C-alpha positions as CSV (number, residue, x, y, z in Angstrom):
1,M,13.6,10.5,24.6
2,P,12.8,6.8,24.1
3,F,12.9,4.6,27.2
4,Y,13.4,0.9,27.7
5,H,11.1,-1.3,25.6
6,S,11.0,-5.0,24.6
7,L,8.9,-7.0,22.2
8,G,9.0,-10.7,21.4
9,T,11.5,-13.3,22.7
10,V,14.9,-12.3,24.1
11,P,17.4,-14.4,26.1
12,D,18.1,-13.8,29.8
13,K,21.6,-12.4,29.0
14,R,23.2,-10.5,26.2
15,H,25.6,-12.2,23.8
16,V,24.8,-15.8,24.8
17,V,23.7,-18.9,22.9
18,F,20.0,-18.4,21.9
19,R,18.5,-21.0,19.7
20,Q,15.4,-21.0,17.5
21,P,12.9,-23.9,17.9
22,N,14.6,-25.6,14.9
23,G,17.9,-25.6,16.7
24,E,19.5,-22.8,14.6
25,L,21.1,-19.8,16.4
26,Y,19.2,-16.5,16.4
27,Q,21.4,-13.9,14.7
28,E,22.0,-11.1,17.3
29,E,22.4,-7.5,16.0
30,L,23.3,-4.4,18.0
31,V,21.5,-1.4,16.5
32,G,22.4,2.2,17.5
33,T,23.4,5.5,16.0
34,Q,26.2,6.9,18.2
35,G,28.8,4.1,18.2
36,F,28.7,2.0,21.4
37,G,28.1,5.1,23.6
38,G,24.5,6.1,22.6
39,M,21.1,4.5,22.8
40,S,20.9,1.1,21.2
41,S,18.8,-2.1,21.0
42,L,19.7,-5.7,20.6
43,V,17.7,-7.4,17.9
44,Y,17.4,-11.2,17.3
45,H,17.0,-12.2,13.6
46,L,16.1,-15.6,12.1
47,Y,18.8,-15.0,9.4
48,P,21.9,-12.9,9.3
49,P,21.0,-9.3,8.4
50,T,23.8,-9.2,5.8
51,R,22.4,-11.4,3.1
52,V,22.6,-9.1,0.1
53,K,21.4,-10.9,-3.1
54,Q,22.2,-8.1,-5.6
55,K,22.7,-4.4,-6.0
56,G,21.3,-1.9,-8.5
57,K,22.9,1.2,-9.9
58,P,22.9,4.1,-7.4
59,Y,21.4,7.4,-8.4
60,S,21.6,10.9,-7.0
61,V,18.9,12.4,-4.8
62,V,20.8,15.6,-4.0
63,P,18.3,18.5,-4.2
64,E,19.0,21.2,-6.7
65,I,19.8,24.5,-5.1
66,A,18.1,27.7,-6.3
67,I,19.4,30.2,-3.7
68,E,22.5,29.5,-1.7
69,N,22.5,32.6,0.5
70,S,19.3,34.6,1.1
71,L,18.5,37.5,3.4
72,N,14.9,37.7,2.2
73,A,11.9,36.6,4.2
74,L,10.2,34.0,2.1
75,S,6.9,32.1,2.1
76,F,5.8,28.9,0.2
77,K,2.4,27.4,-0.6
78,G,3.0,23.9,0.8
79,F,-0.3,22.4,-0.5
80,D,0.8,23.3,-4.0
81,I,3.1,20.2,-3.8
82,K,1.4,17.8,-6.2
83,P,0.5,14.3,-4.9
84,E,2.4,11.5,-6.4
85,A,1.9,7.7,-6.1
86,D,5.4,6.8,-5.0
87,F,6.5,7.6,-1.5
88,L,10.1,8.4,-2.3
89,E,9.3,10.3,-5.5
90,S,6.8,12.4,-3.6
91,R,9.4,13.7,-1.2
92,K,10.4,17.2,-2.2
93,I,13.3,18.8,-0.3
94,L,12.7,22.6,0.1
95,F,15.5,23.7,2.5
96,T,18.9,22.1,3.2
97,N,22.2,22.6,5.0
98,S,24.9,20.2,6.1
99,A,22.9,19.0,9.1
100,L,19.3,19.2,8.1
101,Q,16.9,18.8,5.2
102,V,13.3,20.0,5.4
103,G,10.7,18.9,2.8
104,L,7.1,18.0,2.0
105,A,5.5,14.9,0.6
106,A,2.1,14.0,-0.7
107,P,2.3,10.2,-1.3
108,K,-0.8,8.5,-2.7
109,K,0.2,4.8,-2.4
110,S,1.6,2.5,0.2
111,T,5.1,1.3,-0.4
112,E,5.8,-2.1,-1.9
113,Y,9.5,-1.7,-1.3
114,F,11.5,-1.1,1.9
115,Y,13.4,2.1,2.7
116,K,16.4,3.0,4.9
117,N,17.9,6.4,5.5
118,A,21.5,5.6,6.4
119,D,22.4,9.3,6.9
120,A,19.7,10.9,9.0
121,D,17.1,10.5,11.7
122,E,13.8,11.3,10.2
123,V,10.9,13.1,11.8
124,L,7.7,12.9,9.7
125,F,4.8,15.2,10.8
126,I,1.5,13.9,9.6
127,H,-0.6,16.8,8.4
128,E,-3.2,14.7,6.5
129,G,-3.8,11.0,6.4
130,S,-3.1,8.0,8.6
131,G,-1.5,4.7,8.3
132,T,1.1,2.3,9.8
133,L,4.9,2.4,9.8
134,H,6.2,-1.1,9.6
135,T,9.7,-2.0,10.9
136,M,11.6,-4.9,12.4
137,F,10.7,-3.4,15.8
138,G,7.0,-3.8,15.2
139,D,4.1,-1.7,13.9
140,L,3.6,1.9,14.6
141,P,0.2,3.4,13.7
142,F,0.1,7.1,12.9
143,K,-2.6,9.7,12.3
144,Y,-3.1,13.5,11.8
145,G,-1.0,15.5,14.2
146,D,1.6,12.8,14.9
147,Y,5.3,13.3,14.8
148,V,6.8,10.0,13.7
149,V,10.5,9.8,14.8
150,I,12.5,7.2,12.9
151,P,16.2,6.6,13.9
152,R,18.7,6.5,11.1
153,G,19.3,3.1,9.7
154,T,15.8,1.8,10.4
155,V,14.4,-0.2,7.5
156,Y,10.8,0.6,7.1
157,K,7.8,0.5,4.8
158,I,4.6,2.5,5.1
159,T,1.0,1.5,4.7
160,F,-1.4,4.5,4.1
161,D,-5.1,4.2,4.8
162,T,-6.1,6.6,2.0
163,E,-4.6,8.4,-1.0
164,A,-4.9,11.8,0.7
165,N,-1.7,12.1,2.6
166,R,0.5,15.2,3.4
167,L,3.7,15.0,5.4
168,L,6.3,17.5,6.6
169,I,9.6,15.8,6.7
170,M,12.8,16.6,8.6
171,E,16.1,14.7,8.1
172,S,18.7,15.3,10.7
173,T,22.4,14.1,10.5
174,D,22.5,14.1,14.3
175,P,20.2,12.2,16.6
176,V,16.8,13.8,17.5
177,F,16.0,13.9,21.3
178,T,13.4,15.4,23.6
179,P,14.8,18.6,25.2
180,K,17.4,17.9,27.8
181,R,16.0,20.5,30.3
182,Y,12.9,18.4,30.6
183,R,14.7,15.2,31.6
184,N,16.4,14.2,34.9
185,E,19.8,12.5,35.0
186,F,18.2,9.1,34.4
187,G,16.4,10.3,31.3
188,Q,12.9,10.5,32.8
189,L,10.7,13.4,31.8
190,L,10.3,15.8,34.7
191,E,7.0,17.1,36.2
192,H,7.3,20.5,34.4
193,S,7.8,18.9,31.0
194,P,4.9,19.7,28.6
195,F,4.6,16.0,27.8
196,C,5.5,12.7,29.5
197,E,6.3,9.1,28.7
198,R,2.6,8.1,28.5
199,D,2.4,10.4,25.4
200,I,5.2,8.5,23.5
201,K,3.7,5.6,21.5
202,R,6.1,2.7,21.0
203,P,6.0,-0.1,18.4
204,V,3.4,-2.9,18.9
205,N,2.4,-6.1,17.3
206,L,5.8,-7.6,16.4
207,K,5.5,-10.0,13.5
208,T,8.3,-12.4,12.6
209,Y,8.6,-12.9,8.8
210,D,10.3,-16.2,7.9
211,E,10.5,-15.5,4.2
212,K,13.2,-16.0,1.6
213,G,13.2,-14.5,-1.9
214,E,14.0,-11.1,-3.2
215,F,13.2,-8.0,-1.1
216,D,13.9,-4.5,-2.5
217,I,15.4,-2.1,-0.1
218,F,16.3,1.5,-1.2
219,I,19.1,2.9,1.0
220,K,19.9,6.6,1.1
221,K,23.5,7.5,1.8
222,R,25.3,10.8,1.3
223,G,23.0,12.1,-1.3
224,M,22.8,8.8,-3.3
225,M,20.0,6.2,-3.4
226,F,21.3,2.6,-3.5
227,P,18.9,-0.1,-4.7
228,Y,19.6,-3.4,-2.9
229,V,17.9,-6.8,-3.1
230,Y,18.1,-8.8,0.1
231,A,17.7,-12.6,0.3
232,N,15.3,-12.7,3.2
233,H,12.5,-10.4,4.6
234,P,14.1,-7.6,6.7
235,F,11.5,-8.0,9.4
236,D,12.7,-11.5,10.4
237,V,13.0,-10.5,14.1
238,A,11.8,-12.8,16.9
239,G,12.5,-10.3,19.6
240,W,14.4,-7.2,20.7
241,D,15.0,-4.9,23.6
242,G,16.6,-1.6,24.3
243,Y,16.2,2.2,23.8
244,H,16.6,2.5,20.1
245,Y,13.3,2.3,18.1
246,P,10.9,4.5,16.2
247,Y,8.1,6.2,18.1
248,T,5.2,8.6,17.7
249,F,4.3,11.7,19.6
250,S,1.1,13.6,18.9
251,I,1.2,17.4,18.7
252,F,-2.2,17.2,20.5
253,N,-0.5,15.8,23.5
254,F,1.8,18.8,23.9
255,E,0.6,20.7,27.0
256,P,1.3,24.4,26.4
257,I,3.2,26.4,29.0
258,T,1.6,29.8,29.6
259,G,2.3,32.9,31.7
260,R,1.1,36.4,32.7
261,I,3.1,38.0,29.9
262,H,4.2,36.7,26.5
263,M,6.5,33.7,26.9
264,P,9.5,33.1,24.5
265,P,9.5,30.4,21.8
266,P,11.5,27.8,23.7
267,I,8.5,27.1,25.8
268,H,7.1,25.4,22.7
269,Q,10.1,23.2,22.2
270,T,9.4,19.5,21.5
271,F,12.6,18.1,20.0
272,E,16.2,19.1,19.9
273,S,19.2,18.0,17.9
274,R,22.8,19.4,17.8
275,N,22.0,21.8,14.9
276,F,18.3,22.6,15.2
277,V,15.2,22.5,17.5
278,V,11.5,21.8,16.7
279,C,8.7,23.6,18.5
280,S,4.9,22.9,18.6
281,F,2.4,25.8,18.6
282,V,-0.9,24.4,19.9
283,P,-4.2,25.8,21.1
284,R,-3.7,27.6,24.4
285,L,-4.8,30.3,26.7
286,Y,-3.2,33.7,26.2
287,D,-1.2,35.7,28.7
288,Y,-3.3,36.8,31.6
289,H,-1.6,40.0,32.8
290,P,-4.3,42.7,32.4
291,Q,-2.0,44.7,30.1
292,A,-0.5,41.7,28.3
293,I,0.1,41.8,24.5
294,P,-0.4,38.2,23.4
295,A,1.2,38.7,20.0
296,P,4.9,38.0,19.9
297,Y,7.3,40.9,20.1
298,H,9.6,41.7,17.1
299,H,12.8,39.8,17.4
300,S,16.0,39.6,15.5
301,N,16.9,36.4,13.8
302,I,20.7,36.6,14.2
303,D,21.7,33.1,15.4
304,S,19.3,31.0,13.4
305,D,16.8,30.8,10.5
306,E,13.2,30.2,11.4
307,I,10.9,27.9,9.5
308,L,7.2,27.9,10.4
309,Y,4.8,25.3,9.0
310,Y,1.2,26.3,9.4
311,V,-1.0,23.3,10.2
312,D,-4.4,24.5,11.2
313,G,-6.4,27.3,12.8
314,D,-5.8,31.1,12.6
315,F,-2.2,31.9,13.3
316,M,-2.6,35.2,15.2
317,S,0.7,36.9,14.3
318,R,0.3,36.4,10.5
319,N,-2.0,37.8,7.8
320,N,-3.4,35.8,5.0
321,I,-1.8,32.5,6.0
322,K,-3.2,29.3,4.6
323,K,-3.1,25.7,5.8
324,G,0.1,24.0,4.7
325,Q,2.0,27.3,4.1
326,L,5.6,27.7,5.2
327,T,7.6,30.8,6.0
328,L,11.3,31.2,6.2
329,H,12.6,34.1,8.2
330,P,16.4,34.1,7.7
331,G,19.0,34.8,10.3
332,G,20.5,38.3,10.0
333,I,17.3,40.5,9.9
334,P,14.4,41.0,12.4
335,H,10.9,39.8,11.9
336,G,7.7,40.0,13.9
337,P,3.9,40.2,13.7
338,H,2.2,41.4,10.5
339,P,0.6,44.9,10.5
340,G,-2.5,44.9,12.7
341,A,-1.6,41.6,14.5
342,I,-0.5,43.3,17.8
343,E,-3.6,45.5,18.2
344,R,-5.8,42.5,17.1
345,S,-4.3,40.3,19.8
346,I,-4.9,42.7,22.8
347,G,-7.7,41.5,25.0
348,Q,-8.0,38.1,23.3
349,K,-8.2,35.1,25.7
350,E,-7.0,32.1,23.6
351,T,-5.7,30.9,20.3
352,K,-6.6,27.9,18.2
353,E,-3.5,27.9,16.1
354,L,-1.6,24.8,15.3
355,A,1.9,25.0,13.7
356,V,5.4,23.4,13.7
357,M,8.5,25.6,14.0
358,I,12.0,24.5,13.0
359,D,14.9,26.7,14.0
360,P,18.1,25.6,12.2
361,F,21.4,26.9,13.7
362,Q,23.0,26.9,10.2
363,P,21.7,28.9,7.3
364,M,19.4,27.0,5.0
365,Q,19.8,26.8,1.2
366,I,16.6,27.0,-0.8
367,T,15.9,24.5,-3.5
368,K,14.4,24.7,-6.9
369,E,11.5,22.7,-5.6
370,A,10.8,25.4,-3.0
371,M,10.9,28.2,-5.6
372,K,8.2,26.4,-7.6
373,I,5.7,27.2,-4.7
374,D,7.1,30.6,-3.7
375,V,4.8,33.4,-2.6
376,E,5.8,36.4,-4.6
377,D,7.0,39.4,-2.7
378,Y,6.3,38.0,0.8
379,Y,9.1,40.1,2.2
380,K,7.0,43.2,1.5
381,S,4.1,41.9,3.6
382,W,5.0,44.1,6.6
383,L,4.4,47.3,4.6
384,T,1.2,49.2,5.5
385,E,1.2,51.5,2.4
């Protein structure tokens, strides 16, 4: 959950006369995603943020569906997604429903253009690479293991440090928050939370761009991409304050919750939205009851699908899992540890696994892009003969 932050110059009161050194008024903009009732920030531009110079022809970015309704356990070789130079073209949606899209990207180049997702909050998990997210709120450096949370409507461009970049991407039609049970009535993270405000990295190094010309912004809205050209640089902000801004949180700053016997998946929860949750599996000590079975018990996926993205280490409940692989265990049938995993876990003291889990509360449709990297007959992987 973001907390109050301010960069640059802001007036003493909201909605009052506030002039630039040249005597012109700063252009105040309220930015938020839940009308006037949610978190927001007040931003002070040099120029009105409405100066559209021209529009291009919109084009569809709706993913093509291969399987609308599946009851098969599936797996996908995520690192088989081929790197592409362009950031937007590199984004491949694998799973989708009315509230969430999950995809992968392997961009090789920094963006020359600006991008805005007008439909969805974005959560980018950085599996490989590093760089900087540039926005009107300031710069946000990122690296391996970071979740980059970008509120919808944020205009951004990305600078990558190298050509070797791999991202897991979530697009949510509802705001993404930290879990409510870890916050008090004022929004402060509580003492039993597995992370705290110190772990949330906010924008820095606000730069005010006083530039006129032609600035390409691609805006995604309801499955269409709209090319726009604005008459001034979108990062013409002299100052801002509020609770609405992009931020990063490193999976390595998630402090695992452990117990004497096996703890349920919600202890790993990192983010929540109205229609899904995100969990972080990190290196941790195993359960310490003398008869504990560290491997998870079999459980029935009835209320939600389960998507697991394997980042690093040896994921103890799965056999033959590679870095960057995904599994989709659909709601409606049980799943659990692979053969041998339960016995293998007994007596073990710790795990070095690193993974991201996404639990959507609505069934996911599977795209043609996903089926290009499908692991054949994964659903049979629980058979022992």
